N, CA, C and O of each residue as an XYZ file, in Angstrom:
312
protein
N       1.169     -1.116     -0.198
C      -0.018     -0.039     -0.168
C       0.910      1.265     -0.126
O       1.888      1.494      0.585
N       0.446      1.856     -0.871
C       1.723      3.356     -1.251
C       0.821      4.531     -0.282
O      -0.327      4.408      0.145
N       1.696      5.600     -0.124
C       1.663      6.284      1.003
C       0.032      7.132      0.581
O      -0.679      7.617      1.460
N      -0.340      7.167     -0.971
C      -1.958      7.964     -0.812
C      -2.782      7.135     -0.356
O      -3.718      7.367      0.410
N      -2.426      6.027     -0.862
C      -3.601      4.468     -0.951
C      -4.287      4.925      0.873
O      -5.440      5.171      1.228
N      -2.554      4.864      1.940
C      -3.126      5.233      3.164
C      -3.277      5.748      3.642
O      -3.391      5.383      4.812
N      -3.468      7.283      3.299
C      -3.479      8.409      3.822
C      -5.085      8.480      2.902
O      -5.482      8.650      4.054
N      -5.699      8.497      2.458
C      -6.926      8.419      1.603
C      -7.630      6.891      2.480
O      -8.845      6.726      2.379
N      -6.908      5.989      3.192
C      -8.277      5.211      3.716
C      -8.029      5.663      5.643
O      -8.864      5.432      6.518
N      -6.836      6.245      5.825
C      -6.816      6.823      7.226
C      -7.232      8.108      7.583
O      -8.384      8.303      7.970
N      -6.273      9.147      7.476
C      -6.460     10.174      7.714
C      -7.333     10.868      7.478
O      -8.138     11.328      8.288
N      -7.281     11.084      6.023
C      -8.080     11.559      5.259
C     -10.117     11.440      4.776
O     -10.770     11.276      3.745
N     -10.432     11.667      6.410
C     -11.794     11.014      6.388
C     -12.514     12.428      5.418
O     -11.913     13.489      5.585
N     -13.366     12.456      4.742
C     -14.332     13.080      4.359
C     -14.713     14.010      5.416
O     -15.222     13.286      6.272
N     -14.748     15.261      5.844
C     -15.641     15.680      6.494
C     -14.986     16.895      6.881
O     -13.791     17.056      6.634
N     -15.969     18.135      7.720
C     -15.852     19.602      8.155
C     -14.221     19.639      8.297
O     -13.495     20.170      7.457
N     -13.698     18.914      9.634
C     -12.191     18.670     10.297
C     -11.040     18.365      8.846
O     -10.036     19.042      8.621
N     -11.510     17.207      8.025
C     -10.395     17.194      6.991
C     -10.315     18.363      5.913
O      -9.214     18.600      5.416
N     -11.419     19.099      5.530
C     -11.832     19.892      4.871
C     -11.049     21.303      5.479
O     -10.242     21.814      4.703
N     -11.225     21.915      6.725
C     -10.643     22.685      7.486
C      -8.718     22.346      8.002
O      -7.885     23.199      8.311
N      -8.581     21.227      7.945
C      -6.883     20.612      7.858
C      -6.126     21.275      6.900
O      -5.073     21.913      6.898
N      -7.349     20.789      5.714
C      -6.616     21.156      4.238
C      -6.735     22.600      3.819
O      -5.857     23.205      3.203
N      -7.974     23.140      4.229
C      -7.554     25.012      3.844
C      -6.293     25.235      5.051
O      -5.220     25.359      4.462
N      -6.139     25.313      6.445
C      -5.039     25.701      6.565
C      -3.684     25.268      6.078
O      -2.889     26.053      5.563
N      -3.556     24.558      6.180
C      -2.066     23.618      5.017
C      -2.032     24.660      3.864
O      -1.109     25.467      3.977
N      -2.658     24.786      3.019
C      -2.732     25.558      1.965
C      -2.075     27.130      2.377
O      -1.163     27.756      1.837
N      -2.986     27.493      3.621
C      -2.954     28.788      4.318
C      -1.480     28.781      4.415
O      -0.866     29.732      3.931
N      -0.881     27.871      4.952
C       0.593     27.493      5.569
C       1.393     27.567      4.891
O       2.414     28.092      5.335
N       1.396     27.175      3.699
C       2.186     26.924      2.120
C       2.061     27.967      1.451
O       3.051     28.224      0.767
N       0.937     28.918      1.357
C       0.643     30.597      0.448
C       1.471     31.455      1.622
O       2.387     32.139      1.165
N       1.239     31.528      3.377
C       1.618     32.576      3.449
C       2.413     32.298      4.815
O       2.507     31.102      5.091
N       3.010     33.210      5.730
C       3.841     32.734      6.776
C       2.973     33.329      8.023
O       3.419     33.548      9.150
N       1.647     33.541      7.577
C       0.579     33.517      8.989
C       0.449     32.149      9.446
O       0.398     31.110      8.788
N       0.404     32.350     10.745
C      -0.010     31.121     11.723
C      -0.830     30.516     11.776
O      -1.925     30.932     11.396
N      -0.664     29.282     12.263
C      -2.196     28.162     11.957
C      -2.318     27.543     13.788
O      -1.655     27.800     14.793
N      -3.600     26.577     13.501
C      -3.564     26.176     14.660
C      -2.826     25.366     15.062
O      -2.296     25.003     14.012
N      -2.259     24.631     16.060
C      -0.900     24.041     16.481
C      -1.078     22.405     15.873
O      -0.106     21.649     15.880
N      -2.038     22.091     15.504
C      -2.683     20.877     14.884
C      -3.132     20.516     13.675
O      -3.919     19.650     13.291
N      -2.186     21.724     12.900
C      -2.401     21.534     11.569
C      -0.423     20.914     11.367
O       0.552     21.389     11.949
N      -0.451     19.865     10.444
C       0.538     19.467      9.864
C       1.103     19.835      8.282
O       0.460     20.775      7.814
N       1.886     19.443      7.593
C       2.225     20.031      6.470
C       2.096     18.409      5.452
O       2.584     18.317      4.326
N       1.581     17.623      5.933
C       1.019     16.339      4.948
C       0.732     16.618      3.417
O       0.010     17.458      2.879
N       1.432     15.762      2.971
C       1.170     15.854      1.503
C      -0.126     15.962      0.656
O      -0.462     16.452     -0.422
N      -0.823     15.097      1.913
C      -2.081     14.455      1.256
C      -3.463     15.843      1.633
O      -4.475     16.121      0.990
N      -3.024     16.318      2.654
C      -3.629     17.746      2.631
C      -3.700     19.111      1.804
O      -4.630     19.845      1.470
N      -2.037     19.138      1.582
C      -2.027     19.638      0.603
C      -2.792     19.643     -0.392
O      -3.661     20.498     -0.558
N      -2.528     18.542     -1.297
C      -3.125     17.600     -2.549
C      -5.227     18.257     -2.072
O      -6.093     18.736     -2.804
N      -5.227     17.942     -0.667
C      -6.650     18.297     -1.096
C      -7.024     19.446     -1.447
O      -7.631     19.622     -2.503
N      -6.697     20.493     -0.554
C      -6.136     22.305     -0.406
C      -6.031     22.696     -1.760
O      -6.102     23.893     -2.040
N      -5.869     21.836     -2.640
C      -5.552     22.626     -4.074
C      -6.582     23.093     -4.243
O      -6.340     24.268     -4.519
N      -8.289     22.846     -4.273
C      -9.836     23.505     -4.349
C      -9.264     24.852     -3.764
O      -9.327     25.783     -4.567
N      -8.847     25.082     -2.821
C      -8.799     26.221     -1.875
C      -8.091     27.473     -2.251
O      -8.324     28.582     -1.769
N      -6.659     27.019     -3.714
C      -5.856     27.827     -3.545
C      -6.379     29.358     -4.161
O      -5.872     30.450     -3.900
N      -7.628     29.063     -5.117
C      -8.286     30.425     -5.768
C      -8.840     31.253     -4.410
O      -8.548     32.448     -4.455
N      -9.621     30.819     -3.153
C     -10.623     31.477     -2.795
C      -9.676     31.987     -1.691
O     -10.033     32.982     -1.061
N      -8.128     31.209     -1.305
C      -7.533     32.106     -0.768
C      -6.219     32.861     -1.243
O      -5.520     33.695     -0.667
N      -6.144     32.366     -2.302
C      -5.581     33.954     -3.171
C      -6.512     35.473     -3.209
O      -6.086     36.626     -3.148
N      -7.525     35.115     -3.298
C      -8.372     35.751     -3.219
C      -8.540     36.941     -1.765
O      -8.436     38.162     -1.656
N      -8.812     35.944     -0.925
C      -8.782     35.954      0.435
C      -7.232     37.109      0.935
O      -7.165     37.736      1.992
N      -5.968     37.095     -0.370
C      -4.687     37.084      0.434
C      -4.955     38.612     -0.335
O      -4.581     39.643      0.224
N      -5.396     38.628     -1.197
C      -5.573     40.023     -2.346
C      -6.353     40.536     -1.741
O      -6.330     41.640     -2.283
N      -6.936     40.590     -1.134
C      -8.526     41.711     -0.518
C      -7.880     42.402      0.783
O      -8.033     43.601      1.017
N      -6.914     41.265      1.864
C      -6.353     41.887      2.634
C      -4.966     42.651      2.622
O      -4.452     43.302      3.531
N      -4.408     42.344      1.086
C      -3.610     43.410      0.465
C      -3.435     44.611      0.115
O      -2.539     45.452      0.184
N      -4.987     44.486     -0.471
C      -5.317     45.523     -1.532
C      -6.164     46.825     -0.399
O      -6.402     48.007     -0.648
N      -6.405     46.151      0.650
C      -7.646     46.811      1.700
C      -6.570     47.570      2.632
O      -6.928     48.625      3.157
N      -5.165     47.041      2.877
C      -4.233     47.603      4.005
C      -3.668     48.487      3.099
O      -3.640     49.599      3.627
N      -3.142     48.511      1.828
C      -2.517     49.092      1.030
C      -3.551     50.966      1.238
O      -3.189     52.068      1.651
N      -5.204     50.292      0.556
C      -5.548     51.566      0.349
C      -5.500     52.345      1.404
O      -4.950     53.446      1.427
N      -6.206     51.689      2.537
C      -6.211     52.491      4.312
C      -4.752     53.127      4.735
O      -4.715     54.303      5.098
N      -3.758     52.472      4.694
C      -2.411     53.138      4.466
C      -2.267     54.260      4.097
O      -1.854     55.202      4.773
N      -2.687     54.266      2.675
C      -2.465     55.389      1.932
C      -3.414     56.467      2.164
O      -3.072     57.648      2.102
N      -4.678     56.064      2.448
C      -5.475     57.174      3.074
C      -4.768     57.648      4.073
O      -4.206     58.733      3.922
N      -4.631     56.828      5.478
C      -4.547     57.893      6.692
C      -3.068     58.377      6.144
O      -3.239     59.563      5.860
N      -1.408     57.954      5.798
C      -0.745     58.505      5.585
C      -0.418     59.200      4.610
O       0.753     59.532      4.422
N      -1.600     59.605      3.665
C      -1.525     60.740      2.317
C      -0.573     60.543      1.432
O      -0.060     61.501      0.855
N      -0.136     59.063      1.155
C       0.743     58.860      0.491
C       0.121     59.015     -1.100
O      -1.011     58.744     -1.502
N       1.567     59.678     -2.017
C       1.169     59.870     -3.113
C       0.662     58.101     -4.139
O       0.233     58.157     -5.292
Protein backbone atom coordinates (compact mmCIF):
# COMPACT_ATOMS: atom_id res chain seq x y z
CA UNK A 1 0.00 0.00 0.00
CA UNK A 2 1.54 3.30 -1.05
CA UNK A 3 1.46 6.50 0.99
CA UNK A 4 -1.53 8.12 -0.78
CA UNK A 5 -3.70 5.00 -0.50
CA UNK A 6 -2.83 4.83 3.18
CA UNK A 7 -3.67 8.52 3.56
CA UNK A 8 -7.05 8.27 1.85
CA UNK A 9 -8.02 5.25 3.89
CA UNK A 10 -6.86 6.68 7.23
CA UNK A 11 -6.28 10.40 7.85
CA UNK A 12 -8.41 11.83 5.06
CA UNK A 13 -11.87 11.09 6.34
CA UNK A 14 -14.08 13.36 4.30
CA UNK A 15 -15.74 15.82 6.61
CA UNK A 16 -15.44 19.29 8.08
CA UNK A 17 -12.31 18.62 10.10
CA UNK A 18 -10.50 17.25 7.07
CA UNK A 19 -11.52 20.23 4.93
CA UNK A 20 -10.48 22.74 7.60
CA UNK A 21 -7.14 20.97 7.94
CA UNK A 22 -6.67 21.10 4.15
CA UNK A 23 -7.52 24.84 4.08
CA UNK A 24 -5.05 25.68 6.83
CA UNK A 25 -2.39 23.51 5.18
CA UNK A 26 -2.71 25.61 2.02
CA UNK A 27 -2.67 28.78 4.11
CA UNK A 28 0.62 27.69 5.71
CA UNK A 29 1.98 26.86 2.26
CA UNK A 30 1.10 30.24 0.71
CA UNK A 31 1.68 32.63 3.62
CA UNK A 32 3.65 33.05 6.79
CA UNK A 33 0.52 33.51 8.87
CA UNK A 34 0.25 31.29 11.93
CA UNK A 35 -2.14 28.38 11.95
CA UNK A 36 -3.47 26.15 14.72
CA UNK A 37 -0.92 23.81 16.27
CA UNK A 38 -2.77 20.67 15.11
CA UNK A 39 -2.12 21.48 11.44
CA UNK A 40 0.83 19.77 9.78
CA UNK A 41 2.14 19.86 6.23
CA UNK A 42 1.09 16.41 5.11
CA UNK A 43 1.25 16.19 1.29
CA UNK A 44 -2.18 14.59 1.16
CA UNK A 45 -3.86 17.54 2.84
CA UNK A 46 -1.93 19.87 0.53
CA UNK A 47 -3.36 17.96 -2.45
CA UNK A 48 -6.86 18.11 -0.95
CA UNK A 49 -6.43 21.84 -0.33
CA UNK A 50 -5.63 22.68 -3.96
CA UNK A 51 -9.32 23.46 -4.39
CA UNK A 52 -8.89 26.28 -1.86
CA UNK A 53 -6.03 28.00 -3.72
CA UNK A 54 -8.28 30.45 -5.64
CA UNK A 55 -10.29 31.30 -2.51
CA UNK A 56 -7.17 31.86 -0.44
CA UNK A 57 -5.63 33.93 -3.24
CA UNK A 58 -8.69 36.16 -3.28
CA UNK A 59 -8.60 36.55 0.52
CA UNK A 60 -4.88 37.40 0.49
CA UNK A 61 -5.45 39.91 -2.32
CA UNK A 62 -8.37 41.55 -0.49
CA UNK A 63 -6.40 41.89 2.74
CA UNK A 64 -3.36 43.27 0.90
CA UNK A 65 -5.33 45.79 -1.16
CA UNK A 66 -7.37 46.92 1.85
CA UNK A 67 -4.22 47.40 3.90
CA UNK A 68 -2.61 49.37 1.07
CA UNK A 69 -5.68 51.58 0.56
CA UNK A 70 -6.13 52.30 4.26
CA UNK A 71 -2.47 53.11 4.89
CA UNK A 72 -2.13 55.35 1.84
CA UNK A 73 -5.33 57.19 2.81
CA UNK A 74 -4.29 57.67 6.44
CA UNK A 75 -0.69 58.60 5.63
CA UNK A 76 -1.65 60.66 2.54
CA UNK A 77 0.98 59.04 0.40
CA UNK A 78 0.95 59.64 -3.37
